[in-house]
N, C-alpha and C positions, 0 to 999 in steps of 0.2 A: 490568474491562475498559476501563481508562484508556488513553489514548493512550501509545504507546511513544516516549520521547524519546532520541535518540542523543546521547551526550555529545560535546562538541567534539574532545577528543583522538582518540576513535575515528573521528570523521568525517574528521579530517585524515589518519589512517592509511589509511582506505579510499581517499580521494581520491588520496592519494599513490601508492597501489598501482595505481589505475586510470590515473593519468598516466604511471607508469613502464612500463605495458603498451604504451602507444601511443608514447611518445618513445623508449623503449629507450636506446641510447647516445647520442641526440641527434637533434634535428629537422634533418636535413641539408638539406632544401629551404629552410626559413627562414633557417638560418645562412649558407646559400650565396647567397641572393638579397636578404635584408633586412638593411641595416646596423643594428648594435645600438643606435646612437644615434638612430634615426628614431623620432619619436613621432607619434601620431595619435589618432583617435577611431573607435570602432566602436559599433555598435547590435545588439541582439538582437531580433528581431521575430517575431511570430506570423504564420503564413501561413494559419491557420484558427482559428476560435473554440476557446477552450480555458479551462480552470481552471488556474491557475499553480501549480506546486509544484517545489521543488527549487532555489530561489534561493541558499540557503546553500552547498549543494554546488558549484553553478556558480561562485559567487564564489570559493570555495576553489581551484578549478581554476586560475583566473587568478592568485590570490594566490601559490600554491605555485610556479606556473610562473615568475612574475616574480622570485621569490626565487632560482630556479635561474639566471636571467640576471643576478642581482644588480641588479635594477632595481625600481622601485615603480610600480605602476598603481593606478587607482582604479575600482572596480566599484560602480555605482549601480543598485539595483533601482528600476524604474519602476512595475511592477506586482507586489505582494507575494503570497506563497503564500496560496492560498485565494481570491484575486480573480480575476474573469472578464477575459479579454482577447479583443478582437474581431480578425478577420483584419486584418492590417496594423498592428496596435498595436505599439508598441515597449515591451518588457517589462524591458530593461535596457540601460544604456550603459557603455562601458568606455573609459577614457582613459589614455594613457601610452605606453610603448615598444610598438611594433607587433610586434617579434618574439615575446615571451610571449603576446601577445593571439592571434596566429596559431598558435602552438604548442599553446595550450590550447583553441583553438576546437572541435575535434571531440569531445573528451572532454566539455566542458561542454555542448555541444549534445546529445550522446547522452543524458547524464543528465537534462537538462532535458526533452527529448522524451519519454522513457520516464516521467518522473515526472508531468509534465503530463498524459500520456495516462491514467495511473492516477487522477488527481484528477478529470479531465473525466468519465471513466466512472462514477466514484463519485457525483459530483454528479448524473449523469443517473439513476442508480438512486435516489438520495435523493429527487430531485424526483418520481419516479414513484410513490413511496409517501407522499408528503406528506399530512398530515392523518390517517393511519391509526393512528399510535402505534407502529408497527413500526420497528426500527432495521436499517439495512444494516450488516453486519459483514464483514470480510475473513477470510481463512483463511491456512494456512501454505503455499499454493501460490504461492510467490514465486521470483524469480530468486535463485540463490545468490550471496551477497554484497550483494545490494540489499534485503534484507528490511527493514532498519530504515528506509530511505528510502521504499520502497514503502508501508510501513505508515504513515509520516508523511504521504505523499501521500493515502492514503485518508481520514485525519483531516481534512486541510485540504480535501478534497472533500466533507466533510460525513458521512462514515461513521464507524464505530467499529472499534477493533481487537479481535480475538478474541486467543487465545493468541499470544504472540510466538514461544515455542518450547516443546519438550516438557517443560521444567522448571517452568513457571509455571501449569499447570492440568492436571487429569486429565480427559481425554475418551476414554471407553471406546468404541472403534468396533467394526465387525462382526468384524474378524479377532481383536481382543481377546476378544469374546464367544465366538467359535468355539474359541479356545485355553483359555478359562476354563470353558466348559461352560454358557453361558447368561447371562442378565441378572442374575438374583438372585446366582448365585455370583460373577459379576464384581464386582458392587456390594459384596458381603460382603468380598471380598479387598481391594478398594480402600479400604474404611473401616478395615480392619485394618492396612493397610500404608502408606497415604498419609501424607506429611508434614502436620503440623497446620496448619490454615488454608487449605488448598488446596480450592477448589471441585471437586466431583465431577460430571461430566456424563456421561450414557450415550446412545449412539445406539440408536434403535429403528427397525425397518422395518415394524412392524405394530401395530395397536391392542392385540393381546394382550401384546406386549413392553411397550408403553406402561403398561398396567395393572400388569404385573409390576414395572416400574421405580417407579411410584407407590406400590405397596405396600411397597417397600423404603425409601421416603422420600427418594428422590434429590432433589437441589436443582435440577438442570437436565437437561433432556432434548431431544436432537436428533432431530427427525423426518426421517428420511432417505428421499428419492425418493418422497414421498407426493403424491397429487393435492391440489389445493386443497379438494375436498369431504371428503377423508379427514382433511386437516388441521384442517378445521372440527370434524369429529367429535372429533378428539384434543383440540381446545381445550375442547370441552364436557366431555369425560370428565375432563380434568385440573383444570378448575374452579379455576384459580389456585393449585394445590398445588405447582406446579413451574414454573420458567422454562422456556418453550418456544422452541426454535429450529428452523428449517426450512432444509434444505439438499438440493441435488441437482437438476440440470436446470433451474434458475430462470434466466429471461432477462428482457429488458425487456418482452416481450410478456405475461408471466405473472406478474411480480413484484407488481403490484398486487393481483391476485386472491389471492395468498398473504398479502399484508399485510392484506387485508380480513377474514381469518379471526380475527384477534385474537391471532396469535403475537407473541411479544416481539422476536425476532431473526430476520433473514433473512441467512444467510451466503452469499456469492457469490465463488466462487474466481476467476471471470472478471476480477474488479477488478484482480487483480495478474498473472494469467497469460495474459490475453487482451486487455487494453487496447492499442489501436493507439497507436503513438508520434504525437506532434503534430508537424506540419511547422513546423519553426522555422528561422531563418537568422540568420547574423552577417554584417553588411555594414560594410565600412569607409566612413567619411564623408569628404568633402573637407575 
């Protein structure tokens, strides 16, 4: 469950595609209004408290856009990924030709706002379970195209990554169980057919299914949509024989009660699918 790291060539390709979506055949407003030789400075500031994430992607927005204009600009991060910023704090400064700064502005801010939102929500959940031993993990409920960056934002927010995709872990869920004919049969098939070395986890929705999974010797069990009291009973039954994860309907009001049960992991889809974007702004300076 290590943090997923996106490689620089892949990130350049992604950011290039996002810029192309916005710029299209060219930024007709900027090229019409701003002479190409005009230089200046700009700052990106937080309009509300947040945990910063996405600085590398934002810097690439300006770098790739300046290359398009055949000019060079300088991006300086003031607050790094994983650090907190207060309302009004400057988190980055950009200096150089104004045309590419203005052209890249919206794409860079969109990315930063979404990723800072993910990191900020993650930190809130992590703080809520502090001292319990439970870890907050993400899910695959991500925005298509943004998964690598959203999972990075979870990590800098203090959380941990679950599976990145369907190819790096076996998680047998309710529909798999229905198709296979139950917990025991699904686990037997997974062991017989899974690539060597992949951990097998199975989702259970009752204590009876939990005991069935434990009898099969499964490594990890996902307790789905159980109350904290039911999860406490599951922890007692498992008695350390399997890693226990809990998921389903967990929010900030209830997350600590789940963490206090003794589970190992708490997966929260809201970290990536419901985190509100942080209010950020780019302002030109005199």
